[in-house]
ZAMARGU-4260 file (C-alpha; in steps of 0.2 Angstrom, whole numbers, plus 5000, padded with zeros to 4 digits):
<rodrens>
0) 4453/5026/5072 | 4464/5040/5063 | 4472/5043/5080 | 4478/5025/5081 | 4484/5025/5063
5) 4495/5041/5067 | 4502/5033/5082 | 4507/5017/5073 | 4515/5027/5059 | 4525/5038/5071
10) 4531/5022/5080 | 4536/5014/5064 | 4546/5029/5058 | 4555/5031/5075 | 4560/5012/5074
15) 4567/5014/5057 | 4577/5029/5062 | 4584/5020/5077 | 4588/5005/5067 | 4597/5016/5054
20) 4608/5024/5068 | 4612/5008/5075 | 4618/5001/5059 | 4629/5017/5056 | 4637/5015/5073
25) 4642/4997/5070 | 4649/5001/5052 | 4659/5016/5059 | 4667/5005/5073 | 4672/4991/5061
30) 4680/5004/5050 | 4689/5012/5064 | 4696/4995/5070 | 4702/4991/5053 | 4711/5007/5052
35) 4719/5005/5069 | 4725/4987/5064 | 4732/4993/5048 | 4742/5007/5056 | 4749/4994/5069
40) 4754/4982/5056 | 4763/4995/5046 | 4773/5001/5061 | 4778/4983/5065 | 4785/4980/5047
45) 4795/4996/5047 | 4803/4991/5064 | 4806/4973/5058 | 4814/4979/5041 | 4826/4990/5050
50) 4832/4977/5062 | 4840/4990/5073 | 4839/5008/5078 | 4843/5020/5064 | 4856/5033/5069
55) 4850/5049/5060 | 4862/5061/5069 | 4867/5076/5058 | 4883/5073/5049 | 4882/5054/5050
60) 4875/5042/5038 | 4861/5031/5044 | 4866/5014/5049 | 4860/5001/5036 | 4860/5015/5022
65) 4870/5013/5006 | 4881/5027/5011 | 4886/5018/5027 | 4890/5002/5018 | 4900/5011/5004
70) 4919/5009/5006 | 4929/5025/5007 | 4937/5031/4991 | 4951/5040/5000 | 4968/5031/4998
75) 4978/5029/5015 | 4993/5040/5016 | 5009/5030/5011 | 5026/5032/5019 | 5039/5033/5005
80) 5050/5022/5015 | 5037/5009/5018 | 5042/5000/5001 | 5058/4995/5008 | 5049/4985/5022
85) 5037/4978/5009 | 5052/4971/4999 | 5055/4958/5011 | 5072/4950/5012 | 5088/4958/5006
90) 5095/4953/4989 | 5106/4937/4988 | 5120/4932/4977 | 5111/4918/4969 | 5098/4929/4961
95) 5108/4945/4958 | 5120/4948/4943 | 5135/4960/4945 | 5145/4969/4933 | 5158/4983/4932
100) 5157/4996/4918 | 5164/5012/4913 | 5155/5028/4919 | 5151/5037/4903 | 5159/5055/4904
105) 5167/5052/4920 | 5184/5043/4918 | 5188/5045/4937 | 5175/5032/4942 | 5168/5015/4937
110) 5151/5008/4940 | 5147/4992/4950 | 5130/4986/4945 | 5118/4974/4953 | 5103/4967/4944
115) 5089/4958/4952 | 5086/4942/4942 | 5074/4934/4955 | 5055/4934/4954 | 5052/4945/4969
120) 5058/4962/4975 | 5073/4963/4986 | 5082/4976/4996 | 5100/4982/4993 | 5107/4988/5010
125) 5120/5000/5013 | 5136/4999/5002 | 5144/4983/4995 | 5160/4975/5002 | 5172/4976/4987
130) 5188/4967/4991 | 5204/4971/4981 | 5214/4955/4980 | 5230/4963/4974 | 5230/4975/4989
135) 5223/4963/5001 | 5210/4974/5008 | 5192/4980/5006 | 5188/4997/4999 | 5183/5011/5011
140) 5165/5017/5009 | 5163/5035/5003 | 5155/5046/5017 | 5138/5054/5016 | 5132/5042/5002
145) 5119/5032/5011 | 5102/5035/5002 | 5087/5042/5012 | 5078/5026/5009 | 5084/5008/5006
150) 5086/5004/4987 | 5072/4991/4983 | 5074/4981/4967 | 5059/4975/4958 | 5063/4960/4946
155) 5074/4966/4932 | 5079/4982/4940 | 5097/4988/4944 | 5106/4996/4958 | 5122/5006/4956
160) 5138/5009/4966 | 5152/5020/4960 | 5171/5016/4963 | 5183/5031/4962 | 5199/5028/4951
165) 5216/5035/4952 | 5219/5047/4938 | 5236/5053/4941 | 5252/5042/4941 | 5259/5038/4958
170) 5269/5024/4966 | 5254/5020/4977 | 5243/5016/4961 | 5240/4998/4955 | 5229/4989/4944
175) 5216/4976/4948 | 5207/4966/4935 | 5195/4956/4947 | 5186/4961/4963 | 5177/4951/4975
180) 5160/4958/4980 | 5150/4953/4995 | 5132/4960/4999 | 5129/4969/5015 | 5115/4964/5027
185) 5102/4975/5035 | 5114/4977/5050 | 5128/4982/5038 | 5138/4966/5040 | 5143/4955/5026
190) 5132/4941/5020 | 5138/4924/5016 | 5148/4921/5001 | 5155/4933/4988 | 5156/4934/4969
195) 5170/4939/4957 | 5168/4954/4946 | 5179/4958/4931 | 5185/4975/4926 | 5177/4982/4910
200) 5194/4983/4901 | 5209/4970/4900 | 5221/4982/4909 | 5210/4982/4925 | 5205/4997/4936
205) 5219/5009/4942 | 5216/5011/4961 | 5225/5017/4976 | 5223/5018/4995 | 5211/5033/4992
210) 5199/5023/4982 | 5181/5023/4988 | 5165/5014/4985 | 5148/5022/4987 | 5132/5015/4995
215) 5120/5007/4983 | 5109/5020/4973 | 5094/5018/4962 | 5101/5028/4947 | 5118/5030/4939
220) 5117/5049/4941 | 5115/5047/4960 | 5130/5035/4961 | 5141/5047/4952 | 5137/5063/4962
</rodrens>
């Protein structure tokens, strides 16, 4: 009888051990499946969030990163002559005010000024055509006075051209009180129309066949050089 009891006890213990091992194996498989599914889901979200391959080559910002999207802070190099092109059309008589004035400290010259009274910048090309009605001809342009860049006048700004005067008495001298001024176009030909400009004094300007007019300059000093 004792032998039978021992046998049943041993069988019961073996069954309990087997059941415990079976349950442990089942739990481990479930946890493994959960871990595998979690890793797979995480990889999918990462790829979906990127939307495209990330270029992580050394020295290059990754596509989609903040660095790749930020605009460059470096300003493009500017050509000093590019402002002339940006000014658009040349200045016109209707929005340009002309005057003749004495050149301070230089009695051998007078200054022709042109002020942009328009609302947009404009370009003063080459030298003005200055006609002397008394002599019946246009003044010759002084050589080597063309500026390196076209003179661009912002609204309210002034350009200058110098007119040389006769300082010694000569039978070739004469005085002119009014000059006719025509603007030059980009191709150095006269534009339509002219305007009359009076001399700064009642006696008029004393000129002769050697009188010259300079190209337009951006300052009085450049015009009187």
